[in-house]
C-alpha positions in Angstrom: 4.2 6.1 -30.8 7.0 5.0 -32.6 8.9 2.0 -33.5 11.6 0.8 -30.8 14.0 -1.8 -31.6 15.1 -3.9 -28.5 17.1 -7.3 -27.8 17.8 -8.8 -24.4 20.9 -11.2 -24.1 19.7 -13.0 -21.1 22.3 -13.7 -18.3 22.2 -16.0 -15.3 20.0 -15.4 -12.4 18.1 -12.4 -13.9 21.4 -10.2 -15.1 21.6 -9.5 -18.8 22.5 -7.5 -21.6 20.1 -4.9 -23.4 20.9 -3.8 -26.9 19.1 -1.0 -28.7 19.5 1.7 -31.4 21.0 3.9 -28.8 23.6 1.5 -27.2 24.1 -1.7 -25.1 23.3 -1.4 -21.2 23.1 -4.1 -18.7 20.0 -4.6 -16.6 18.8 -7.0 -13.8 15.1 -8.6 -13.9 13.2 -9.7 -11.2 9.5 -10.6 -10.9 9.1 -6.8 -9.2 10.6 -5.0 -11.9 13.6 -4.4 -14.1 16.9 -2.0 -12.6 19.7 -1.1 -15.2 22.2 1.2 -15.8 20.1 3.8 -17.7 16.9 3.6 -15.5 14.4 1.1 -14.1 10.9 -0.1 -14.9 8.5 -1.4 -12.2 5.6 -4.1 -12.9 2.6 -3.4 -11.4 0.6 -6.5 -11.9 -1.8 -5.6 -14.5 -1.0 -6.7 -18.2 0.6 -4.0 -20.4 0.8 -1.5 -17.7 4.2 -0.8 -15.8 6.3 2.5 -14.5 9.3 3.9 -16.6 11.9 6.2 -15.6 15.4 7.1 -16.1 18.5 7.7 -13.9 19.3 11.8 -14.1 16.9 13.0 -15.9 16.8 17.0 -16.3 13.7 17.8 -14.3 14.6 15.3 -11.5 18.4 14.8 -11.4 19.7 13.0 -8.5 16.4 11.5 -7.4 17.1 8.7 -9.2 19.3 7.2 -7.0 16.8 7.9 -3.9 14.1 6.0 -5.8 16.3 3.3 -6.5 17.4 2.9 -2.9 13.5 3.2 -1.7 12.7 0.3 -4.2 15.5 -2.0 -3.0 14.9 -1.1 1.1 11.0 -2.1 0.1 11.7 -5.4 -1.6 14.5 -6.3 1.2 11.4 -5.5 4.0 9.0 -7.4 1.9 11.5 -10.4 1.6 12.1 -10.5 5.8 8.6 -9.7 6.1 7.8 -12.9 4.1 10.4 -15.0 6.2 9.0 -14.1 9.5 5.2 -14.8 8.7 6.5 -18.3 6.9 9.0 -19.2 10.3 5.7 -18.4 12.5 3.6 -20.6 11.0 
């Protein structure tokens, strides 16, 4: 495992800029994970364990957008179900 330089400049409501040795990118952080211009990571709830992937890798070119869409839909459905349960009580 190698060393990695990383700096995040926080923005408003989860948006921010990430600065690293390979350049600058933007991202959005939520309690479920982080979605950015270079890829995404999903938190598992277990300390130190997360799933990370980049968009358009050579092995899975084009599947990154599909995964991003599925994650967004799942977050929306979870939020919608919480609203329905909260209003039913």
